[in-house]
N, C-alpha and C positions, 0 to 999 in steps of 0.2 A: 531521529535515525531512520534509515530506510532499510528494508530487508528484500532481497531478491531470492525468490524460491524457484528452483528449476525442477523439471520433471520431464520424463519421456525418454530417457537414455535407455540403453539396453544392448543386447547382443543380437545381431543379425547377420545374415549371409550377404555375400556380395550381391549386389543388385537389388537388395531390399530397402525398405523405407522406414523412417521414424518421423515422429513429429515431436519436436522439443517445445516445451512452454516454460515461460518465466513470468512470474507474477510479482509485481512490486507493491509493497505496502509500507505504512509508516507515514512519516511527516514529508508528504510529497506536495510541492507546490505545482511544479510543472516538469515533466519529463521531456527534455530536449531530444536526446538520442537514446535509442535502446539498440542493443546489438548482442551479437555472439562471437566470442573468440574460442580458440581451441589450443590445446597444448598437448602434443604427443611426447612420449618418453624420450628424454634426451634432446628435445627441440624446444625453441622459443615459443612463447604464446603468440599466436597470429590472429588477425581479424578474419572472420569468416564472413560476416554480413552485418550490416547496420541499417537502421531505419530512423528518419527524423519524425518529429511530431506531425510534420506536413506530409509525410508518406514517401519522401525521396529516399531511394535505397542504394546501396553499394555493396558489391560482392568481391570476394578473392577470386582471382581468375580460375583457380583450381576447382571452384565450386559453381561457377556460372552455368546456368542451363540445368543444374541438378538441385540445387538448394533454392528455396523461396523463403524469404522473411516477410512477416506481416505483423500487423500491431492493431490492438484493440485499446484505443485511448481511454475509453470509458472505464475499462477494467484494468488499465495500467499493466497490460500484459503483451509480451511480445512471443511470437511463434517462429519456429524455423522448421519448415518441411524439407526433409532431406531424403531425396530420391536417389535411385541408382547408385547406392553406396559402395564405396571401394575400400579395400583393406587399408589404403593410405588415409582414409578418413578416420581411422581409429584414434581416438583422443579423448581427454576430458574436455567437455564444452562448457564454457562459463558464460554466463549472462552478465551483461555490462549495461549500466544506465548512467547517463549524465543528467542529473537533477538541477533545474535551474531555480535558484532562490531569489531571483530579481538582480540584485547587485553582485552575486556570486553564483558559481556553480560548483558541484561536487561529483566525484565519481563513485560508484558503487559497484561491487561484484557480488555474483552469487557463489554458492559453495562448489559448484561444478556437477556436472552429470556425466558418467562414462558412457561413451559410445564405442563399442567393439564391432568390427566387421571382419567376419571370418571369410577366407577364400574357398 
């Protein structure tokens, strides 16, 4: 079993910054992709940013230039630096990982961390 533990959410004013962290632990062979999704009230969960084990990244258009994803493979940890926050960034942010077990892979999710941006 694999656990993803997030931290770093909170309440900030518009224009502020936060750094979200997600540490993976447990039966990990190789983490192929780690990333962040978010879900605002009444909306579907959406991809915010992802990063592969090789360092390739992708971002939602709405966060490009403001959010930066990074990864420490030795610590099985992914970070999301979120700058210039806007009220529309308010959501529960979920860590996601795809664990590679050689012949198969499996998705895991964290419990979520709330980010609230006040105007």
